C-alpha positions as CSV (number, residue, x, y, z in Angstrom):
1,M,0.0,0.0,0.0
2,F,1.3,3.4,-1.0
3,T,1.1,6.2,1.5
4,S,2.9,9.5,1.9
5,F,4.9,7.9,4.7
6,N,6.3,5.0,2.7
7,S,6.6,6.3,-0.8
8,V,8.6,8.9,-2.7
9,E,8.2,10.6,-6.1
10,L,10.6,9.0,-8.6
11,I,10.1,10.8,-11.9
12,T,7.5,12.7,-14.0
13,V,7.2,12.1,-17.7
14,S,4.9,13.9,-20.2
15,S,4.0,11.4,-22.9
16,L,1.9,8.3,-22.9
17,E,4.7,6.4,-24.7
18,E,7.2,7.3,-21.9
19,Q,4.7,6.4,-19.3
20,T,4.2,3.0,-20.9
21,K,7.9,2.3,-21.2
22,L,8.5,3.3,-17.6
23,R,5.7,1.2,-16.3
24,N,7.0,-1.8,-18.2
25,L,10.6,-1.2,-17.0
26,L,9.6,-0.9,-13.3
27,T,7.2,-3.9,-13.5
28,H,9.8,-6.1,-15.1
29,G,12.4,-4.8,-12.7
30,G,10.2,-5.9,-9.7
31,V,9.6,-2.4,-8.5
32,E,6.2,-1.6,-7.1
33,H,4.9,1.7,-8.3
34,M,1.9,4.0,-8.6
35,V,1.3,6.6,-11.2
36,S,-0.6,9.9,-10.8
37,V,-1.9,11.5,-14.0
38,K,-2.6,15.3,-14.1
39,D,-3.4,17.6,-16.9
40,P,-0.8,20.4,-16.6
41,H,-3.2,22.8,-18.4
42,Q,-6.1,22.3,-16.0
43,T,-6.6,24.3,-12.9
44,S,-6.0,22.4,-9.6
45,G,-8.9,20.9,-7.8
46,F,-9.9,18.0,-5.6
47,F,-8.8,15.0,-7.7
48,P,-9.0,16.5,-11.1
49,V,-9.1,13.5,-13.5
50,P,-8.5,14.0,-17.2
51,D,-10.9,12.3,-19.5
52,P,-9.5,9.4,-21.7
53,E,-9.7,11.5,-24.9
54,T,-7.6,14.3,-23.4
55,M,-5.1,11.7,-22.1
56,M,-4.7,10.3,-25.7
57,T,-4.4,13.7,-27.5
58,Q,-2.5,16.0,-25.1
59,S,0.6,15.8,-23.0
60,M,-0.1,14.9,-19.4
61,A,2.1,14.9,-16.3
62,Y,2.6,11.2,-15.3
63,T,4.2,11.2,-11.9
64,F,5.6,7.9,-10.7
65,Y,5.9,7.0,-7.0
66,V,7.8,4.0,-5.5
67,H,8.3,2.6,-2.1
68,K,11.1,4.3,-0.3
69,K,12.8,1.0,0.3
70,Q,12.9,0.4,-3.5
71,L,14.1,3.9,-4.5
72,Q,17.7,2.9,-5.3
73,Q,16.6,-0.1,-7.3
74,A,14.2,2.1,-9.3
75,V,16.9,4.8,-9.9
76,S,19.3,2.2,-11.1
77,L,16.8,0.9,-13.6
78,L,16.1,4.5,-14.9
79,E,19.8,5.1,-15.3
80,Q,20.3,1.9,-17.2
81,E,17.6,2.8,-19.7
82,G,18.5,6.5,-20.0
83,F,15.5,8.1,-18.3
84,I,17.9,10.0,-16.1
């Protein structure tokens, strides 16, 4: 279970393709993760959720979170694949 106490922000990407690659990388690397999707052009609100059409046609902010105990493992995977 992810909470603010046991998770940390790993990286934010802006395309659906990057998000997919990163999800696959972390999953295959055995890193538990969670993704938050936000429309950077939308005003903030209580859980603003972009609709599927907007997610497919505009850049979004895909923020990945991992458990603190898996942070180094996740960073190593990102470095190996050139994300950072």
